[in-house]
C-alpha positions as CSV (number, residue, x, y, z in Angstrom):
1,M,-3.5,-104.7,-46.4
2,I,-6.6,-104.8,-44.6
3,A,-6.7,-100.9,-44.4
4,R,-6.3,-100.9,-48.2
5,Q,-9.1,-103.3,-48.7
6,I,-11.3,-101.2,-46.5
7,S,-10.4,-98.1,-48.2
8,M,-11.1,-99.9,-51.5
9,E,-14.6,-100.9,-50.3
10,E,-15.2,-97.4,-49.1
11,D,-14.2,-96.0,-52.4
12,V,-16.7,-98.6,-54.3
13,Q,-19.5,-97.6,-51.8
14,K,-18.7,-93.9,-52.6
15,W,-18.6,-94.6,-56.2
16,I,-22.0,-96.6,-56.2
17,Q,-23.7,-93.9,-54.0
18,T,-22.3,-91.2,-56.3
19,L,-23.7,-93.0,-59.5
20,A,-26.9,-94.6,-58.0
21,T,-29.1,-91.7,-58.4
22,P,-27.9,-90.4,-61.9
23,V,-27.8,-93.9,-63.3
24,G,-30.2,-95.7,-61.3
25,L,-33.1,-93.3,-61.4
26,P,-33.3,-92.9,-65.2
27,A,-33.0,-96.8,-65.5
28,V,-35.9,-97.3,-63.2
29,L,-37.9,-94.8,-65.2
30,L,-37.0,-96.2,-68.5
31,F,-38.2,-99.8,-67.3
32,A,-41.5,-98.3,-65.9
33,V,-41.9,-96.6,-69.3
34,W,-41.1,-99.8,-71.0
35,R,-43.6,-101.7,-68.9
36,V,-46.5,-99.2,-69.4
37,A,-45.8,-99.2,-73.1
38,K,-45.9,-103.0,-73.3
39,W,-49.2,-102.8,-71.4
40,L,-50.8,-100.2,-73.6
41,R,-49.6,-101.6,-77.1
42,P,-52.6,-104.2,-77.3
43,R,-55.1,-101.5,-76.3
44,A,-53.5,-98.8,-78.6
45,D,-53.7,-101.4,-81.5
46,Q,-57.5,-102.0,-80.9
47,V,-58.1,-98.3,-80.8
48,I,-56.1,-97.8,-84.0
49,D,-58.0,-100.8,-85.7
50,G,-61.4,-99.2,-84.6
51,H,-60.4,-95.8,-85.9
52,L,-59.3,-97.3,-89.3
53,T,-62.7,-99.1,-89.4
54,L,-64.5,-96.0,-88.7
55,L,-62.5,-94.1,-91.5
56,A,-63.3,-96.9,-94.0
57,S,-67.0,-96.6,-93.0
58,A,-66.9,-92.7,-93.3
59,K,-65.2,-93.1,-96.7
60,D,-68.0,-95.4,-98.0
61,C,-70.8,-93.2,-96.6
62,Q,-69.2,-90.2,-98.2
63,E,-69.0,-91.8,-101.6
64,K,-72.5,-93.0,-101.2
65,N,-73.6,-89.4,-100.4
66,T,-71.6,-87.9,-103.2
67,E,-73.5,-90.3,-105.6
68,C,-77.0,-89.4,-104.0
69,L,-76.2,-85.6,-104.5
70,Q,-75.2,-86.2,-108.1
71,S,-78.3,-88.2,-108.8
72,M,-80.3,-85.4,-107.1
73,E,-78.6,-82.7,-109.3
74,R,-79.3,-84.7,-112.6
75,Q,-83.0,-84.9,-111.4
76,A,-83.1,-81.1,-110.7
77,C,-81.8,-80.6,-114.1
78,E,-84.2,-82.8,-115.7
79,Q,-87.1,-81.3,-113.8
80,T,-85.9,-77.7,-114.8
81,V,-86.1,-78.7,-118.3
82,S,-89.6,-80.3,-117.8
83,L,-90.6,-77.1,-116.0
84,Q,-89.6,-75.0,-118.9
85,K,-91.5,-77.1,-121.4
86,I,-94.5,-76.9,-119.1
87,E,-94.2,-73.1,-119.0
88,Q,-93.8,-73.0,-122.7
89,I,-97.0,-75.1,-123.3
90,A,-98.9,-73.0,-120.7
91,G,-97.8,-69.9,-122.5
92,E,-98.8,-71.4,-125.9
93,Q,-102.1,-72.5,-124.4
94,S,-102.7,-69.0,-122.8
95,T,-102.2,-67.5,-126.3
96,I,-104.7,-69.9,-127.9
97,L,-107.1,-69.2,-125.0
98,K,-106.8,-65.4,-125.5
99,S,-107.2,-65.9,-129.2
100,L,-110.3,-68.1,-129.0
101,S,-111.7,-65.7,-126.4
102,H,-111.2,-62.8,-128.4
103,S,-112.7,-64.8,-131.4
104,L,-115.8,-65.8,-129.4
105,S,-116.2,-62.1,-128.1
106,M,-116.1,-60.9,-131.8
107,G,-118.5,-63.4,-132.8
108,Q,-120.9,-62.6,-130.1
109,R,-120.7,-58.8,-131.1
110,Q,-121.6,-59.5,-134.6
């Protein structure tokens, strides 16, 4: 009976030694990964919250820039129309001045 008990203990020891590395090592690694993940989570949450805040700020800035560009485009169109009117008036004045100049030169010749 004692021999059987010793043999049984040896079998258990061999079984533990055989399974210790394939089962124990992954279990220890999983535990380590779990602990690191638990430690990193609050820090990752802070990083994610900061990034979301940055994205919201960038979106607001982009919207303001879009509004500003649209306003500048409207002003450029208005200025183009004004410039065309100024050029038209300048052309008319040039024609009038040429006509007056011609009339004056004709009046001086007579």
